[in-house]
C-alpha positions as CSV (number, residue, x, y, z in Angstrom):
1,M,8.0,-56.2,110.2
2,A,7.9,-52.4,109.4
3,R,11.1,-50.7,108.5
4,Y,12.8,-48.8,111.3
5,L,12.7,-45.1,110.4
6,K,15.7,-42.9,111.2
7,F,15.5,-39.1,110.7
8,A,17.5,-36.2,112.1
9,L,17.8,-32.4,112.1
10,L,21.2,-31.1,111.1
11,G,22.2,-27.6,112.0
12,H,24.1,-25.4,114.4
13,P,22.8,-24.9,117.0
14,V,19.9,-27.4,117.2
15,S,19.1,-27.5,120.9
16,Q,16.2,-25.0,120.6
17,S,14.4,-27.1,118.0
18,L,11.1,-28.9,118.8
19,S,11.3,-31.1,115.7
20,R,12.6,-34.1,117.6
21,K,9.8,-34.1,120.1
22,M,7.2,-33.5,117.3
23,H,8.3,-36.3,115.0
24,N,9.0,-38.8,117.7
25,Q,5.5,-38.1,119.2
26,V,4.0,-38.6,115.7
27,M,5.7,-41.9,115.2
28,Q,4.5,-43.0,118.6
29,E,1.0,-42.0,117.9
30,L,1.0,-43.9,114.6
31,N,2.8,-47.0,116.0
32,L,5.7,-46.5,113.6
33,P,9.1,-47.9,114.7
34,G,11.7,-45.2,114.4
35,Q,13.6,-42.2,115.9
36,Y,14.3,-38.6,115.1
37,D,17.5,-37.0,116.4
38,L,19.1,-33.6,116.7
39,I,22.7,-33.5,115.3
40,D,24.8,-30.4,115.7
41,V,27.2,-30.0,112.8
42,N,29.2,-27.1,111.5
43,N,29.6,-26.0,107.9
44,L,33.0,-27.6,107.4
45,D,31.7,-31.1,108.4
46,F,28.2,-30.8,106.9
47,Q,28.6,-32.8,103.7
48,T,30.9,-35.4,105.3
49,T,28.4,-35.9,108.2
50,L,25.5,-36.2,105.8
51,K,27.1,-39.0,103.8
52,H,28.3,-40.8,107.0
53,L,24.8,-40.8,108.4
54,V,23.2,-42.5,105.4
55,K,26.1,-44.9,104.7
56,N,27.0,-46.0,108.2
57,Q,23.9,-45.2,110.4
58,D,21.0,-45.9,108.1
59,Y,19.3,-42.5,108.3
60,I,16.8,-41.9,105.4
61,G,15.6,-38.4,106.0
62,F,16.8,-35.0,107.3
63,N,15.6,-31.6,108.2
64,I,18.1,-28.8,107.7
65,T,18.3,-25.6,109.7
66,I,20.6,-22.7,110.2
67,P,23.2,-22.3,108.8
68,H,23.1,-25.1,106.2
69,K,20.0,-24.6,104.1
70,I,21.9,-23.1,101.1
71,L,24.8,-25.5,101.5
72,A,22.4,-28.5,101.6
73,K,21.1,-27.7,98.1
74,N,24.6,-28.4,96.7
75,C,24.6,-31.9,98.3
76,C,21.4,-33.0,96.4
77,Q,21.3,-34.8,93.1
78,N,17.6,-34.0,92.8
79,L,15.7,-30.9,93.7
80,T,12.0,-29.9,93.7
81,T,11.0,-26.8,91.8
82,Q,10.7,-24.7,95.0
83,A,14.1,-25.9,96.3
84,R,15.7,-25.0,92.9
85,I,14.0,-21.5,92.7
86,T,14.6,-20.5,96.3
87,G,18.2,-21.9,96.2
88,C,17.9,-23.6,99.5
89,V,16.8,-27.0,101.0
90,N,15.4,-27.7,104.4
91,T,14.4,-31.3,103.8
92,I,16.4,-34.2,102.3
93,K,15.4,-37.7,101.5
94,Y,18.0,-40.4,100.8
95,E,16.8,-43.0,98.4
96,N,18.4,-45.2,95.8
97,K,21.8,-43.9,96.8
98,E,20.8,-40.3,95.9
99,F,19.8,-37.2,97.9
100,Y,16.4,-35.6,97.1
101,G,16.0,-32.0,98.3
102,C,12.9,-30.0,98.8
103,N,11.9,-26.8,100.6
104,T,8.9,-27.4,102.9
105,D,9.2,-23.9,104.5
106,V,7.5,-22.4,101.5
107,F,4.5,-24.7,102.0
108,G,4.6,-24.3,105.8
109,F,4.6,-20.5,105.7
110,R,1.8,-20.4,103.1
111,K,-0.5,-22.8,105.0
112,A,0.2,-21.0,108.4
113,C,-0.8,-17.7,106.9
114,N,-3.8,-18.8,104.8
115,T,-6.4,-18.0,107.4
116,W,-4.5,-15.2,109.1
117,L,-3.6,-12.8,106.3
118,T,-7.1,-12.0,105.1
119,D,-7.0,-8.2,104.8
120,P,-7.1,-7.4,101.1
121,D,-5.4,-4.0,101.8
122,L,-2.3,-5.8,103.2
123,K,0.2,-5.2,100.3
124,T,3.3,-4.0,102.1
125,A,5.7,-6.4,103.9
126,L,8.8,-5.9,106.0
127,V,11.1,-8.9,106.2
128,I,13.9,-9.1,108.8
129,G,16.8,-11.2,107.6
130,S,18.1,-12.4,104.2
131,G,19.0,-16.1,104.9
132,G,17.3,-19.3,103.8
133,A,14.1,-18.7,105.7
134,S,13.7,-15.3,104.0
135,R,13.7,-17.0,100.6
136,A,10.7,-19.2,101.6
137,V,8.9,-16.1,102.8
138,L,9.5,-14.2,99.6
139,A,8.1,-17.1,97.6
140,N,4.8,-16.3,99.2
141,L,4.8,-12.5,98.8
142,G,4.5,-12.3,95.0
143,D,1.2,-10.4,95.2
144,F,2.5,-7.6,97.5
145,D,3.0,-4.2,96.1
146,K,6.1,-3.4,98.2
147,V,8.5,-5.6,100.2
148,Y,11.3,-4.2,102.3
149,I,14.2,-6.5,103.3
150,L,16.1,-5.5,106.4
151,S,19.6,-7.1,106.3
152,R,23.1,-6.5,107.6
153,N,24.4,-8.5,104.7
154,I,23.7,-6.4,101.6
155,E,25.0,-9.1,99.2
156,S,22.6,-11.6,100.6
157,G,19.8,-9.1,100.1
158,R,20.8,-8.6,96.5
159,Q,20.7,-12.3,95.9
160,L,17.1,-12.3,97.2
161,L,16.2,-9.8,94.5
162,N,17.4,-12.3,91.9
163,I,15.5,-15.1,93.6
164,A,12.3,-13.0,93.7
165,H,12.7,-12.3,89.9
166,N,13.0,-16.1,89.3
167,M,10.0,-16.9,91.4
168,S,7.7,-14.3,89.8
169,G,9.1,-14.3,86.2
170,K,9.2,-10.5,86.3
171,N,11.6,-7.8,87.4
172,Q,10.8,-7.0,91.0
173,S,13.6,-4.4,91.5
174,G,10.9,-1.8,91.9
175,I,9.0,-3.9,94.4
176,L,11.7,-5.1,96.6
177,E,14.1,-2.8,98.4
178,I,17.1,-3.7,100.6
179,I,17.6,-1.6,103.8
180,N,21.0,-1.9,105.6
181,L,20.5,-2.7,109.3
182,N,24.0,-1.5,110.0
183,N,22.7,2.0,109.7
184,I,19.8,2.3,112.1
185,D,19.3,6.0,111.7
186,A,18.9,5.7,108.0
187,L,16.5,2.8,108.6
188,F,14.0,4.9,110.4
189,A,14.5,7.9,108.1
190,D,13.7,5.6,105.2
191,F,10.5,4.4,106.8
192,G,9.4,7.9,107.7
193,R,9.7,8.8,104.0
194,K,8.5,5.7,102.3
195,L,5.8,4.0,104.3
196,D,2.2,5.0,104.0
197,Q,1.1,5.4,107.6
198,N,-2.5,4.6,106.6
199,S,-1.7,1.3,105.0
200,P,-1.4,-2.0,106.9
201,I,2.0,-3.7,107.1
202,L,3.0,-7.4,107.5
203,M,6.3,-7.6,109.5
204,I,8.1,-10.9,109.4
205,N,11.1,-11.9,111.5
206,A,12.9,-14.5,109.3
207,S,16.1,-14.3,111.3
208,P,17.2,-15.9,114.6
209,I,16.9,-12.5,116.4
210,G,15.4,-13.0,119.9
211,V,15.8,-16.8,120.0
212,Y,19.2,-17.3,121.7
213,G,19.4,-15.6,125.1
214,N,15.9,-14.1,124.6
215,I,17.5,-10.8,123.8
216,L,16.2,-8.3,121.3
217,P,18.4,-5.4,119.9
218,P,17.2,-1.9,120.9
219,W,16.2,-1.1,117.3
220,F,13.6,-3.9,117.4
221,E,11.3,-2.0,119.9
222,A,12.0,1.2,118.1
223,L,10.7,-0.4,114.9
224,F,7.5,-1.6,116.6
225,K,7.0,2.0,117.9
226,H,7.5,3.4,114.4
227,I,5.1,1.1,112.6
228,S,2.6,0.0,115.3
229,H,-0.3,1.1,113.1
230,K,-2.3,-1.7,111.4
231,V,0.7,-4.1,111.7
232,K,0.5,-7.9,111.7
233,Y,3.7,-9.4,113.1
234,Y,4.9,-13.0,112.2
235,D,7.9,-14.5,113.8
236,L,9.1,-17.7,112.2
237,N,10.7,-18.7,115.5
238,Y,9.0,-20.4,118.4
239,S,9.6,-21.0,122.1
240,K,9.6,-24.2,124.1
241,N,6.9,-25.2,126.5
242,S,4.6,-22.3,127.6
243,E,7.2,-19.6,127.1
244,V,6.5,-16.7,124.8
245,L,9.1,-15.3,122.3
246,P,10.4,-11.9,123.4
247,S,9.3,-10.4,120.1
248,I,5.8,-11.7,120.5
249,K,5.7,-10.2,124.0
250,L,6.8,-6.9,122.5
251,A,4.1,-7.0,119.9
252,Q,1.6,-7.7,122.6
253,K,2.9,-4.6,124.5
254,Y,2.1,-2.4,121.4
255,L,-1.3,-4.2,120.8
256,I,0.0,-5.7,117.5
257,E,-1.6,-8.8,116.3
258,S,1.1,-11.5,116.2
259,M,1.8,-15.1,115.5
260,D,4.8,-17.4,116.1
261,G,6.2,-20.2,113.9
262,L,4.6,-23.1,115.7
263,T,1.9,-23.7,113.1
264,M,4.4,-23.3,110.3
265,L,6.6,-26.0,112.0
266,A,3.7,-28.4,112.2
267,Y,2.9,-27.9,108.5
268,Q,6.4,-28.2,107.2
269,G,6.9,-31.2,109.5
270,K,3.9,-32.9,107.9
271,L,5.2,-32.3,104.4
272,A,8.7,-33.4,105.3
273,F,7.4,-36.7,106.9
274,E,5.3,-37.3,103.8
275,H,8.4,-36.7,101.6
276,W,10.4,-39.2,103.5
277,T,7.8,-42.0,103.9
278,N,5.1,-41.4,101.2
279,F,2.5,-41.6,104.0
280,K,-0.4,-39.1,104.0
281,I,-0.9,-37.8,107.5
282,D,-3.3,-35.1,108.8
283,Y,-1.8,-31.8,109.9
284,E,-3.7,-32.0,113.2
285,I,-1.6,-35.0,114.2
286,F,1.6,-33.0,114.0
287,Y,0.2,-29.9,115.7
288,N,-1.3,-31.9,118.5
289,S,2.0,-33.8,118.9
290,L,3.7,-30.5,119.5
291,V,1.1,-29.5,122.1
292,K,1.2,-32.9,123.8
293,S,5.0,-33.3,123.9
294,N,5.9,-29.7,124.9
295,N,3.1,-28.8,127.4
296,L,2.0,-26.1,125.0
297,K,-1.3,-24.3,125.5
């Protein structure tokens, strides 16, 4: 009899996530006995909860989301190279009484963008946010000439500079620049001075902005207005069912080519499942499971 597989997403909040539907649908399609759960846990209880789930409830694999990706790294005895370099973990496997951590967001973002970012002149990026997801994004921007990071937490932004250095093996202080979101007037003054209005820009939302309550801050639309020329917009977030993220709607309003995080979710879900089970499964099974279980178009 096949082993019963128990997986879970740990984070706060987790109600928005489509991971449970995707993984449960995949196991159903493959006739694998198991379950994938959503478990809301705060920072103070994270490590205790993780140990309890493997010791007392037989869970063998976890996805980690906001705000625990950096904390999760410290709970693992073993780390993949990408988890170690980015300093955060979004997937954990429990085996032989040890935790094995990896970062499947790096792979997921790269695969999702492979066929989308084909413009050879696209060498400037604007990343919103400086949390765990931003680190996975930066791991894929080593070939860019200039990367701006918009962050309210300047210390987190500075940490990203060090991570970028470790990922590239070279000093990127002249390539990456932190812009303080607490000073919106300075933000647009900076862009007016620094951005080449004739060059294409990749704009990436690696923050939870626009997910909870479907509300965007006023500066978000002002930003679209300011750099609507030759922009490609990527939002790592996604909506349930046939809804459209408010930032994607805004991009469409300004005729900006855009993409949400659904494809990335399917790719990182595939890699996480393979990490937990050692099974090799086609990406299409994960993406089609998202479509089927969530009435997506």
